[in-house]
C-alpha positions as a printed NumPy array, in Angstrom:
array([[ 97.287, 184.25 , 105.485],
       [100.25 , 185.838, 107.215],
       [101.878, 184.267, 110.285],
       [100.674, 186.93 , 112.763],
       [ 97.046, 186.631, 111.638],
       [ 97.251, 182.852, 111.918],
       [ 98.61 , 183.103, 115.477],
       [ 95.91 , 185.622, 116.416],
       [ 93.191, 183.301, 115.111],
       [ 94.69 , 180.316, 116.915],
       [ 94.888, 182.316, 120.139],
       [ 91.279, 183.445, 119.796],
       [ 90.158, 179.862, 119.136],
       [ 92.066, 178.652, 122.221],
       [ 90.448, 181.327, 124.391],
       [ 87.046, 180.419, 122.939],
       [ 87.633, 176.745, 123.813],
       [ 88.558, 177.727, 127.37 ],
       [ 85.46 , 179.928, 127.623],
       [ 83.297, 177.094, 126.332],
       [ 84.735, 174.648, 128.88 ],
       [ 84.215, 177.179, 131.683],
       [ 80.543, 177.383, 130.721],
       [ 80.175, 173.589, 130.452],
       [ 80.902, 172.741, 134.065],
       [ 78.626, 169.726, 133.648],
       [ 81.258, 168.097, 131.434],
       [ 83.7  , 166.315, 133.696],
       [ 87.396, 165.968, 132.902],
       [ 87.063, 162.186, 132.806],
       [ 84.406, 162.567, 130.099],
       [ 86.742, 164.769, 128.075],
       [ 89.606, 162.29 , 128.511],
       [ 87.463, 159.357, 127.449],
       [ 86.046, 161.105, 124.387],
       [ 88.807, 163.439, 123.254],
       [ 91.988, 162.221, 124.912],
       [ 92.578, 165.533, 126.727],
       [ 90.973, 167.532, 129.523],
       [ 91.153, 170.922, 131.203],
       [ 94.253, 169.853, 133.12 ],
       [ 95.952, 168.903, 129.844],
       [ 95.164, 172.36 , 128.446],
       [ 96.63 , 174.036, 131.52 ],
       [ 99.76 , 171.864, 131.272],
       [100.189, 172.697, 127.568],
       [ 99.701, 176.395, 128.346],
       [102.369, 176.25 , 131.068],
       [104.772, 174.298, 128.841],
       [104.395, 176.741, 125.949],
       [105.045, 179.652, 128.313],
       [108.18 , 177.864, 129.5  ],
       [109.431, 177.643, 125.912],
       [109.266, 181.452, 125.84 ],
       [111.129, 181.741, 129.143],
       [107.954, 182.6  , 131.053],
       [107.444, 180.744, 134.306],
       [103.824, 179.952, 135.129],
       [103.021, 177.783, 138.108],
       [100.733, 174.804, 137.694],
       [ 98.052, 176.386, 139.939],
       [ 98.183, 179.637, 137.934],
       [ 97.915, 177.769, 134.618],
       [ 94.951, 175.79 , 135.917],
       [ 93.277, 178.973, 137.138],
       [ 93.645, 180.425, 133.632],
       [ 91.815, 177.412, 132.176],
       [ 89.24 , 176.892, 134.932],
       [ 88.523, 180.588, 135.559],
       [ 88.991, 180.046, 139.299],
       [ 91.382, 178.187, 141.584],
       [ 91.344, 174.488, 140.745],
       [ 90.472, 173.496, 144.327],
       [ 87.411, 175.759, 144.194],
       [ 86.305, 174.273, 140.86 ],
       [ 86.707, 170.742, 142.23 ],
       [ 84.643, 171.559, 145.328],
       [ 81.859, 173.171, 143.298],
       [ 81.661, 171.061, 140.15 ],
       [ 83.588, 167.799, 140.286],
       [ 81.271, 164.832, 140.741]])
């Protein structure tokens, strides 16, 4: 498999994971941390850090909105138990 195809597949899998987590609002971040060792906030931090490596500045709120599909404060109000 060539490098570009591999990156495209990894990107698609990442977006699919984000989509899945957006649909599973019943799964709390603490549950993810306890079971998997990462949560939605970790994903947003990794996304922001990888952008920074490319010289792209993404704010923490914008990175979280990419993962949550809405502003983090809105998600917390609606879904955090």
